[in-house]
BALOBA-1460 file (C-alpha; in Angstrom, 3 decimals):
// residues 248
<rec num="1" residu="m" x="70.021" y="94.149" z="140.118"/>
<rec num="2" residu="s" x="67.634" y="97.051" z="140.608"/>
<rec num="3" residu="a" x="65.620" y="98.364" z="137.699"/>
<rec num="4" residu="g" x="67.580" y="101.644" z="137.729"/>
<rec num="5" residu="a" x="71.017" y="100.037" z="137.798"/>
<rec num="6" residu="e" x="73.103" y="100.331" z="134.626"/>
<rec num="7" residu="l" x="73.988" y="97.054" z="132.972"/>
<rec num="8" residu="p" x="77.750" y="96.365" z="132.824"/>
<rec num="9" residu="h" x="79.798" y="96.867" z="129.697"/>
<rec num="10" residu="y" x="82.388" y="94.478" z="128.345"/>
<rec num="11" residu="f" x="85.474" y="95.269" z="126.341"/>
<rec num="12" residu="l" x="86.761" y="93.628" z="123.169"/>
<rec num="13" residu="g" x="90.286" y="94.145" z="121.893"/>
<rec num="14" residu="v" x="91.365" y="92.863" z="118.459"/>
<rec num="15" residu="d" x="94.958" y="92.798" z="117.213"/>
<rec num="16" residu="g" x="94.830" y="92.359" z="113.440"/>
<rec num="17" residu="g" x="98.266" y="91.852" z="111.900"/>
<rec num="18" residu="g" x="99.718" y="90.784" z="108.600"/>
<rec num="19" residu="t" x="100.149" y="87.160" z="109.695"/>
<rec num="20" residu="g" x="97.408" y="86.537" z="112.248"/>
<rec num="21" residu="c" x="94.577" y="88.067" z="114.225"/>
<rec num="22" residu="r" x="93.670" y="87.606" z="117.897"/>
<rec num="23" residu="a" x="90.931" y="88.903" z="120.151"/>
<rec num="24" residu="r" x="90.157" y="89.083" z="123.860"/>
<rec num="25" residu="i" x="87.031" y="90.052" z="125.778"/>
<rec num="26" residu="e" x="87.315" y="91.355" z="129.348"/>
<rec num="27" residu="d" x="85.003" y="92.817" z="131.944"/>
<rec num="28" residu="a" x="85.511" y="96.172" z="133.671"/>
<rec num="29" residu="e" x="87.814" y="94.563" z="136.256"/>
<rec num="30" residu="g" x="90.116" y="93.154" z="133.563"/>
<rec num="31" residu="t" x="89.001" y="89.543" z="133.933"/>
<rec num="32" residu="v" x="89.482" y="87.643" z="130.671"/>
<rec num="33" residu="l" x="86.162" y="86.169" z="129.582"/>
<rec num="34" residu="g" x="86.956" y="84.851" z="126.105"/>
<rec num="35" residu="q" x="89.640" y="84.751" z="123.417"/>
<rec num="36" residu="g" x="89.907" y="83.930" z="119.721"/>
<rec num="37" residu="l" x="92.417" y="83.449" z="116.916"/>
<rec num="38" residu="s" x="92.173" y="83.732" z="113.125"/>
<rec num="39" residu="g" x="94.298" y="84.400" z="110.037"/>
<rec num="40" residu="p" x="95.748" y="87.619" z="108.572"/>
<rec num="41" residu="a" x="93.768" y="90.815" z="109.029"/>
<rec num="42" residu="t" x="95.399" y="93.598" z="107.059"/>
<rec num="43" residu="t" x="93.847" y="96.042" z="104.627"/>
<rec num="44" residu="r" x="96.541" y="95.007" z="102.148"/>
<rec num="45" residu="l" x="94.330" y="91.952" z="101.514"/>
<rec num="46" residu="g" x="91.282" y="94.158" z="100.939"/>
<rec num="47" residu="i" x="88.639" y="95.482" z="103.321"/>
<rec num="48" residu="d" x="86.332" y="92.485" z="102.870"/>
<rec num="49" residu="a" x="89.086" y="89.973" z="103.650"/>
<rec num="50" residu="a" x="90.319" y="91.987" z="106.638"/>
<rec num="51" residu="w" x="86.814" y="92.293" z="108.109"/>
<rec num="52" residu="a" x="86.134" y="88.592" z="107.530"/>
<rec num="53" residu="s" x="89.175" y="87.734" z="109.655"/>
<rec num="54" residu="i" x="88.142" y="90.251" z="112.336"/>
<rec num="55" residu="a" x="84.578" y="88.893" z="112.421"/>
<rec num="56" residu="k" x="85.888" y="85.342" z="112.720"/>
<rec num="57" residu="v" x="88.158" y="86.189" z="115.622"/>
<rec num="58" residu="f" x="85.640" y="88.181" z="117.653"/>
<rec num="59" residu="g" x="83.035" y="85.522" z="116.907"/>
<rec num="60" residu="a" x="85.327" y="82.896" z="118.451"/>
<rec num="61" residu="a" x="85.908" y="85.083" z="121.512"/>
<rec num="62" residu="i" x="82.170" y="85.729" z="121.954"/>
<rec num="63" residu="e" x="81.448" y="82.016" z="121.621"/>
<rec num="64" residu="e" x="83.961" y="81.260" z="124.366"/>
<rec num="65" residu="t" x="82.300" y="83.765" z="126.703"/>
<rec num="66" residu="g" x="78.895" y="82.219" z="126.083"/>
<rec num="67" residu="f" x="77.431" y="85.661" z="125.400"/>
<rec num="68" residu="g" x="74.105" y="86.043" z="123.646"/>
<rec num="69" residu="p" x="72.943" y="89.045" z="121.606"/>
<rec num="70" residu="a" x="72.063" y="91.057" z="124.730"/>
<rec num="71" residu="e" x="75.552" y="90.791" z="126.244"/>
<rec num="72" residu="t" x="77.242" y="91.292" z="122.872"/>
<rec num="73" residu="a" x="75.327" y="94.543" z="122.453"/>
<rec num="74" residu="r" x="77.064" y="95.838" z="125.609"/>
<rec num="75" residu="i" x="80.568" y="95.284" z="124.234"/>
<rec num="76" residu="r" x="82.779" y="98.254" z="123.435"/>
<rec num="77" residu="a" x="85.202" y="97.159" z="120.736"/>
<rec num="78" residu="g" x="88.652" y="98.490" z="119.880"/>
<rec num="79" residu="i" x="90.229" y="97.153" z="116.670"/>
<rec num="80" residu="g" x="93.948" y="97.535" z="115.965"/>
<rec num="81" residu="l" x="94.492" y="96.778" z="112.287"/>
<rec num="82" residu="a" x="97.544" y="96.616" z="110.043"/>
<rec num="83" residu="g" x="97.285" y="98.946" z="107.049"/>
<rec num="84" residu="i" x="94.639" y="101.206" z="108.565"/>
<rec num="85" residu="g" x="96.396" y="104.212" z="107.021"/>
<rec num="86" residu="r" x="95.701" y="103.077" z="103.464"/>
<rec num="87" residu="k" x="93.498" y="105.522" z="101.591"/>
<rec num="88" residu="g" x="89.794" y="104.983" z="102.279"/>
<rec num="89" residu="a" x="90.373" y="102.040" z="104.659"/>
<rec num="90" residu="l" x="89.143" y="103.714" z="107.842"/>
<rec num="91" residu="e" x="86.011" y="105.096" z="106.204"/>
<rec num="92" residu="a" x="85.181" y="101.715" z="104.679"/>
<rec num="93" residu="l" x="85.593" y="99.909" z="108.002"/>
<rec num="94" residu="r" x="83.461" y="102.413" z="109.897"/>
<rec num="95" residu="a" x="80.668" y="101.877" z="107.370"/>
<rec num="96" residu="i" x="80.411" y="98.149" z="108.166"/>
<rec num="97" residu="a" x="77.535" y="97.109" z="110.430"/>
<rec num="98" residu="h" x="78.501" y="95.491" z="113.763"/>
<rec num="99" residu="p" x="76.690" y="94.103" z="116.843"/>
<rec num="100" residu="f" x="78.503" y="96.152" z="119.511"/>
<rec num="101" residu="a" x="77.662" y="99.157" z="121.675"/>
<rec num="102" residu="s" x="80.551" y="101.008" z="120.012"/>
<rec num="103" residu="i" x="83.578" y="100.323" z="117.846"/>
<rec num="104" residu="d" x="86.753" y="102.198" z="117.021"/>
<rec num="105" residu="f" x="89.732" y="101.501" z="114.769"/>
<rec num="106" residu="v" x="93.417" y="102.351" z="115.112"/>
<rec num="107" residu="s" x="96.563" y="100.918" z="113.587"/>
<rec num="108" residu="d" x="97.843" y="97.690" z="115.115"/>
<rec num="109" residu="g" x="100.968" y="99.563" z="116.223"/>
<rec num="110" residu="v" x="99.009" y="102.266" z="118.065"/>
<rec num="111" residu="g" x="96.849" y="99.614" z="119.690"/>
<rec num="112" residu="a" x="99.927" y="97.725" z="120.888"/>
<rec num="113" residu="c" x="101.514" y="100.876" z="122.316"/>
<rec num="114" residu="l" x="98.310" y="101.844" z="124.134"/>
<rec num="115" residu="g" x="98.057" y="98.356" z="125.600"/>
<rec num="116" residu="a" x="101.733" y="98.103" z="126.583"/>
<rec num="117" residu="h" x="101.625" y="101.317" z="128.598"/>
<rec num="118" residu="s" x="97.967" y="101.320" z="129.686"/>
<rec num="119" residu="g" x="97.325" y="104.506" z="127.722"/>
<rec num="120" residu="q" x="100.195" y="106.388" z="129.368"/>
<rec num="121" residu="d" x="103.373" y="107.799" z="127.807"/>
<rec num="122" residu="g" x="105.755" y="105.175" z="126.492"/>
<rec num="123" residu="a" x="107.224" y="103.639" z="123.361"/>
<rec num="124" residu="i" x="107.466" y="100.268" z="121.636"/>
<rec num="125" residu="v" x="109.229" y="98.646" z="118.697"/>
<rec num="126" residu="i" x="107.301" y="95.938" z="116.848"/>
<rec num="127" residu="a" x="109.003" y="93.466" z="114.530"/>
<rec num="128" residu="g" x="106.547" y="90.991" z="113.043"/>
<rec num="129" residu="t" x="105.485" y="90.589" z="109.428"/>
<rec num="130" residu="g" x="106.182" y="94.342" z="109.266"/>
<rec num="131" residu="s" x="107.999" y="96.636" z="111.704"/>
<rec num="132" residu="i" x="107.463" y="100.034" z="113.311"/>
<rec num="133" residu="g" x="108.611" y="102.143" z="116.242"/>
<rec num="134" residu="l" x="105.886" y="104.127" z="118.033"/>
<rec num="135" residu="g" x="105.705" y="106.313" z="121.102"/>
<rec num="136" residu="f" x="103.502" y="108.746" z="123.019"/>
<rec num="137" residu="a" x="105.273" y="111.536" z="124.901"/>
<rec num="138" residu="e" x="103.620" y="114.590" z="126.472"/>
<rec num="139" residu="g" x="100.822" y="114.683" z="123.941"/>
<rec num="140" residu="r" x="103.059" y="114.022" z="120.932"/>
<rec num="141" residu="d" x="102.822" y="110.953" z="118.714"/>
<rec num="142" residu="l" x="106.219" y="109.603" z="117.653"/>
<rec num="143" residu="r" x="106.818" y="107.237" z="114.782"/>
<rec num="144" residu="v" x="109.783" y="105.579" z="113.059"/>
<rec num="145" residu="g" x="109.237" y="103.451" z="109.930"/>
<rec num="146" residu="g" x="106.218" y="101.247" z="109.437"/>
<rec num="147" residu="y" x="105.333" y="102.549" z="105.970"/>
<rec num="148" residu="g" x="104.981" y="99.108" z="104.434"/>
<rec num="149" residu="f" x="107.107" y="96.519" z="102.680"/>
<rec num="150" residu="p" x="109.194" y="96.797" z="100.539"/>
<rec num="151" residu="i" x="109.955" y="100.525" z="101.008"/>
<rec num="152" residu="s" x="110.083" y="100.363" z="104.818"/>
<rec num="153" residu="d" x="109.592" y="97.836" z="107.662"/>
<rec num="154" residu="e" x="113.305" y="97.244" z="108.245"/>
<rec num="155" residu="g" x="114.046" y="94.218" z="110.424"/>
<rec num="156" residu="s" x="110.611" y="92.685" z="109.829"/>
<rec num="157" residu="g" x="109.939" y="89.135" z="108.719"/>
<rec num="158" residu="a" x="109.164" y="90.385" z="105.207"/>
<rec num="159" residu="d" x="112.403" y="92.400" z="105.090"/>
<rec num="160" residu="l" x="114.491" y="89.490" z="106.388"/>
<rec num="161" residu="g" x="112.926" y="87.162" z="103.818"/>
<rec num="162" residu="r" x="113.724" y="89.582" z="101.009"/>
<rec num="163" residu="g" x="117.301" y="89.840" z="102.262"/>
<rec num="164" residu="l" x="117.686" y="86.078" z="102.134"/>
<rec num="165" residu="v" x="116.441" y="85.945" z="98.549"/>
<rec num="166" residu="v" x="118.692" y="88.828" z="97.447"/>
<rec num="167" residu="g" x="121.677" y="87.283" z="99.213"/>
<rec num="168" residu="g" x="121.054" y="83.949" z="97.540"/>
<rec num="169" residu="v" x="120.844" y="85.523" z="94.080"/>
<rec num="170" residu="r" x="124.025" y="87.527" z="94.628"/>
<rec num="171" residu="d" x="125.836" y="84.476" z="95.962"/>
<rec num="172" residu="r" x="124.818" y="82.469" z="92.901"/>
<rec num="173" residu="f" x="125.318" y="85.043" z="90.166"/>
<rec num="174" residu="g" x="127.450" y="87.808" z="91.690"/>
<rec num="175" residu="d" x="127.488" y="91.055" z="89.730"/>
<rec num="176" residu="r" x="126.854" y="89.228" z="86.465"/>
<rec num="177" residu="h" x="123.211" y="89.168" z="87.581"/>
<rec num="178" residu="s" x="123.227" y="92.854" z="88.619"/>
<rec num="179" residu="v" x="124.810" y="94.088" z="85.385"/>
<rec num="180" residu="l" x="122.639" y="92.026" z="83.070"/>
<rec num="181" residu="m" x="119.401" y="92.808" z="84.885"/>
<rec num="182" residu="g" x="120.306" y="96.483" z="85.157"/>
<rec num="183" residu="a" x="120.884" y="96.727" z="81.437"/>
<rec num="184" residu="a" x="117.739" y="94.729" z="80.673"/>
<rec num="185" residu="h" x="115.645" y="97.197" z="82.664"/>
<rec num="186" residu="g" x="117.233" y="100.215" z="81.002"/>
<rec num="187" residu="d" x="119.177" y="101.418" z="84.095"/>
<rec num="188" residu="h" x="121.754" y="104.127" z="83.571"/>
<rec num="189" residu="t" x="125.453" y="103.335" z="83.443"/>
<rec num="190" residu="r" x="125.977" y="104.977" z="86.847"/>
<rec num="191" residu="d" x="123.586" y="102.552" z="88.546"/>
<rec num="192" residu="v" x="125.255" y="99.529" z="87.000"/>
<rec num="193" residu="a" x="128.717" y="100.848" z="87.923"/>
<rec num="194" residu="q" x="127.631" y="101.140" z="91.541"/>
<rec num="195" residu="a" x="126.508" y="97.528" z="91.484"/>
<rec num="196" residu="v" x="129.965" y="96.313" z="90.468"/>
<rec num="197" residu="a" x="131.988" y="98.675" z="92.652"/>
<rec num="198" residu="a" x="132.381" y="96.166" z="95.478"/>
<rec num="199" residu="r" x="133.913" y="93.381" z="93.368"/>
<rec num="200" residu="p" x="137.574" y="92.358" z="93.797"/>
<rec num="201" residu="a" x="140.129" y="94.703" z="92.262"/>
<rec num="202" residu="a" x="141.288" y="92.051" z="89.809"/>
<rec num="203" residu="d" x="137.878" y="92.131" z="88.098"/>
<rec num="204" residu="a" x="137.108" y="95.825" z="88.483"/>
<rec num="205" residu="q" x="138.881" y="97.235" z="85.421"/>
<rec num="206" residu="r" x="137.493" y="94.656" z="82.999"/>
<rec num="207" residu="r" x="133.977" y="95.097" z="84.340"/>
<rec num="208" residu="r" x="134.228" y="98.881" z="84.383"/>
<rec num="209" residu="e" x="135.154" y="98.954" z="80.710"/>
<rec num="210" residu="a" x="132.249" y="96.671" z="79.861"/>
<rec num="211" residu="v" x="129.779" y="98.705" z="81.907"/>
<rec num="212" residu="t" x="130.907" y="102.010" z="80.414"/>
<rec num="213" residu="a" x="130.055" y="100.685" z="76.973"/>
<rec num="214" residu="l" x="126.490" y="99.726" z="77.924"/>
<rec num="215" residu="p" x="123.782" y="101.720" z="76.112"/>
<rec num="216" residu="r" x="121.651" y="104.065" z="78.200"/>
<rec num="217" residu="a" x="117.957" y="103.168" z="78.557"/>
<rec num="218" residu="q" x="117.806" y="101.346" z="75.239"/>
<rec num="219" residu="p" x="114.696" y="99.241" z="74.501"/>
<rec num="220" residu="l" x="115.251" y="95.506" z="74.799"/>
<rec num="221" residu="t" x="114.596" y="95.100" z="71.066"/>
<rec num="222" residu="r" x="117.775" y="97.092" z="70.417"/>
<rec num="223" residu="n" x="120.182" y="95.621" z="72.968"/>
<rec num="224" residu="a" x="119.100" y="92.003" z="73.463"/>
<rec num="225" residu="g" x="121.907" y="90.668" z="71.309"/>
<rec num="226" residu="e" x="124.421" y="92.881" z="73.081"/>
<rec num="227" residu="l" x="123.219" y="91.569" z="76.435"/>
<rec num="228" residu="r" x="123.949" y="88.029" z="75.349"/>
<rec num="229" residu="e" x="127.470" y="89.037" z="74.352"/>
<rec num="230" residu="r" x="127.947" y="90.782" z="77.695"/>
<rec num="231" residu="g" x="126.818" y="87.609" z="79.429"/>
<rec num="232" residu="r" x="129.470" y="85.564" z="77.616"/>
<rec num="233" residu="a" x="132.096" y="88.181" z="78.492"/>
<rec num="234" residu="y" x="131.228" y="87.850" z="82.172"/>
<rec num="235" residu="g" x="131.419" y="84.084" z="82.004"/>
<rec num="236" residu="l" x="127.688" y="83.529" z="82.411"/>
<rec num="237" residu="t" x="126.909" y="80.002" z="81.282"/>
<rec num="238" residu="t" x="123.286" y="79.834" z="82.389"/>
<rec num="239" residu="p" x="120.976" y="80.584" z="79.430"/>
<rec num="240" residu="v" x="119.340" y="84.001" z="79.617"/>
<rec num="241" residu="h" x="115.760" y="84.135" z="78.355"/>
<rec num="242" residu="l" x="114.414" y="87.576" z="77.462"/>
<rec num="243" residu="r" x="110.837" y="88.472" z="76.623"/>
<rec num="244" residu="l" x="111.061" y="91.073" z="73.869"/>
<rec num="245" residu="h" x="108.394" y="93.735" z="73.544"/>
<rec num="246" residu="a" x="107.684" y="95.985" z="70.603"/>
<rec num="247" residu="h" x="108.405" y="99.664" z="71.299"/>
<rec num="248" residu="n" x="106.662" y="102.398" z="69.376"/>
């Protein structure tokens, strides 16, 4: 290579998700030179933990390439990271020292959409630990969901797991669990009534009368005894243990 020739650059891509993290290094022709795997890399775990997973995965990829410091310094890195939208996350990540020629951060969803369509218009739906729908169309960024479990991420592994737990509790306790827990947390009568609305008609009238009589937003110190009586009325045989707190 002549003295005036520019040294080649290499390209590192990191996909940091809520369950695992993977990296790949390629040359300008798209030839894969090295890859790596590590554990979760999401800002939900904290910036230090997320960066530790990222550093581990790109370190494994660099080791596989056999690169030394000189080649590593010619890498342009793109990091797709779950939870990048959390307040202060992007600024904190950009402040971390790195060995590359350049580095940039986007969300893991944006990174996946860019990769799937080679930077052109297109859309994807991701369903992993979380879920999101993303698209690029004529200069517009499109998004559906992906705001984090438990308020969003429908159809994700986290959402499906929660559904299994909720279904198991309802199957075991039915609305006896919903009514008792609703009253214990000070829910209004309307919320408890909605919870029992789907029960068979034979039980509806008896339950409706019981729910109507529940106190509204009473402290546990005032209605704990009443809750126990409600439990017996609903046929609940499992002991209910309540932690009572003093209310000023």
